[in-house]
C-alpha positions in Angstrom: 0.0 0.0 0.0 1.3 3.4 -0.9 1.1 6.4 1.5 2.6 9.2 -0.6 -0.7 11.2 -0.7 -0.7 11.5 3.0 2.7 13.2 3.4 4.0 10.3 5.2 7.1 8.9 3.3 7.0 5.3 2.3 9.9 4.0 4.5 8.8 1.9 7.3 10.7 3.8 10.0 13.5 6.1 10.6 16.8 4.4 9.6 19.1 5.4 12.3 22.7 4.1 12.9 21.7 2.9 16.4 18.9 0.6 15.1 19.7 -2.9 14.7 21.7 -3.4 11.3 19.1 -5.2 9.4 16.2 -3.0 10.3 13.1 -4.1 12.6 11.9 -7.5 13.8 8.9 -8.9 12.2 6.8 -7.9 15.1 8.1 -4.4 15.4 7.6 -3.9 11.5 4.1 -4.7 12.3 3.8 -2.2 15.0 5.4 0.5 12.7 3.1 -0.3 9.9 0.1 -0.1 12.1 1.2 3.2 13.5 1.7 4.6 10.0 -1.8 3.5 9.0 -3.3 5.1 11.9 -1.3 8.4 11.2 -2.8 8.3 7.6 -6.4 7.6 8.7 -6.1 10.3 11.4 -5.0 12.7 8.6 -1.7 13.4 10.4 1.4 14.1 8.5 3.7 12.3 11.2 3.5 9.2 13.2 3.5 10.2 16.8 3.9 8.4 20.2 0.1 7.9 20.5 0.0 6.1 17.0 2.8 3.9 18.3 1.0 3.3 21.7 -2.2 2.3 19.8 -0.4 0.0 17.5 1.6 -1.6 20.5 -1.5 -2.2 22.4 -3.3 -3.9 19.6 -0.6 -6.0 18.3 1.6 -7.1 21.3 0.3 -9.4 24.0 3.5 -8.7 26.1 2.6 -5.0 26.0 -1.1 -5.7 27.2 0.3 -7.8 30.0 2.2 -4.8 31.3 -1.2 -3.0 32.1 -3.1 -3.6 35.3 -5.9 -5.7 33.9 -8.7 -5.5 31.4 -10.4 -2.3 32.6 -7.2 -0.2 32.4 -6.5 -1.5 29.0 -10.0 -0.9 27.8 -9.9 2.7 29.0 -6.6 3.2 27.1 -8.0 1.7 24.1 -11.1 3.9 24.4 -9.1 7.2 24.5 -6.8 6.0 21.5 -9.9 5.1 19.4 -11.5 8.5 20.3 -8.4 10.3 18.9 -9.8 10.6 15.3 -13.4 11.5 16.4 -12.8 14.3 19.0 -10.0 13.7 21.3 -6.8 14.5 20.0 -8.1 16.7 17.0 -6.1 19.5 18.5 -3.1 17.5 17.6 -4.0 17.5 13.8 -1.7 19.2 11.8 0.8 19.7 14.3 4.1 17.9 14.9 4.8 16.3 18.3 8.0 17.3 19.9 8.0 17.3 23.6 11.5 18.5 23.9 12.4 15.9 26.5 14.8 14.1 24.6 17.0 15.2 21.7 15.1 15.0 18.4 16.4 13.0 15.7 17.0 15.3 12.7 17.6 13.2 9.7 16.1 12.9 6.3 15.4 9.2 7.2 13.2 10.6 10.0 10.7 12.4 7.8 7.1 11.4 8.6 7.9 10.8 12.3 7.4 13.2 15.0 10.8 13.9 16.9 9.3 12.3 19.9 8.3 9.1 18.2 11.8 8.9 16.3 13.5 9.6 19.6 11.6 6.7 21.6 12.3 4.2 18.6 15.8 5.2 18.7 16.1 4.8 22.4 14.3 1.4 22.3 16.9 0.2 19.6 20.0 1.4 21.5 18.5 -0.3 24.8 18.0 -3.5 23.0 21.7 -3.6 21.6 23.0 -2.6 25.1 21.2 -5.8 26.3 22.7 -7.9 23.6 19.5 -8.2 21.6 19.3 -7.5 17.8 16.1 -5.9 17.8 13.9 -3.6 20.1 10.7 -5.3 21.1 7.4 -3.9 22.2 8.0 -3.8 25.9 11.2 -1.8 25.2 9.3 0.6 23.0 6.5 1.0 25.7 9.1 1.9 28.3 10.7 4.5 26.1 7.3 5.9 25.2 6.4 6.4 28.7 9.8 7.8 29.7 9.0 11.1 27.9 6.5 12.7 30.3 5.4 15.2 27.9 4.6 13.0 24.8 1.1 12.4 23.5 1.3 8.7 24.5 1.7 9.8 28.0 -1.1 12.2 28.0 -3.4 9.5 26.7 -2.2 7.0 29.4 -2.7 9.7 32.2 -6.2 10.6 30.9 -7.0 6.9 31.0 -6.0 6.9 34.7 -2.7 4.8 34.2 0.0 5.1 36.7 2.8 6.0 34.1 5.6 5.6 36.3 4.3 2.2 37.4 3.7 1.1 33.8 7.1 2.2 32.9 8.9 -0.1 35.6 6.7 -2.9 34.7 7.6 -2.6 31.1 11.3 -2.3 31.9 11.3 -5.1 34.3 9.5 -7.5 31.7 11.8 -6.3 29.0 14.9 -7.1 30.9 13.4 -10.4 32.0 12.7 -11.3 28.4 8.8 -11.2 28.5 5.9 -11.5 30.6 6.6 -12.1 34.4 4.3 -12.4 37.4 
C-alpha cells in the first residue's frame, strides 16, 4: 500500500545508525506499519507516540500484559480510538515534539514526530545494550512512557494509568525477556 498522498514517506521507520543493522523485527515492523496506517487514517502528517502506543497495545500481547488488567487497558484503548473522532483533534496538523529528549533530525526521520523517532531510537539502543538484535514492544513501551510530555503519556494519564508504574513494569518485563508474574 502506498502512502505518498498522506505526506508520510514510504519508509517503514527512521533508519538510524543505532537501530539494529538489518532493520526491525517482524513484530516491530508490524507495530510500525500499524502506527503509520493510523497516522494516515487520522489525517496526520507524522507518526507520533500515540500512534505507536495504539499499535503496540493492539498487536503485542506482552505490552497488554504490562497493564493492570482489562479495565485499564479498555480505558486506554477507548482514548486511543477516540483520537480521530474528537479527542486528539487539537493535535491534527501539528508535529509532536515534547523536547524531553534530543530530536532525531535526519532525512530518514521524515514522517515521524521527533518524540516518536527518539523513542524508537532509544528502544533500539537499549536492545543493543542488552545484547538483543532488535527492540521489542516492551522496550518501546518503556521508552514511550519515559517522555512525560509526549502524546502517548497524555493518553495514558487521561485513562488513569500510573505511568511510572507502567514504565517500571515494562522495563522489568523487557529485561527479563517477556511476561513475568
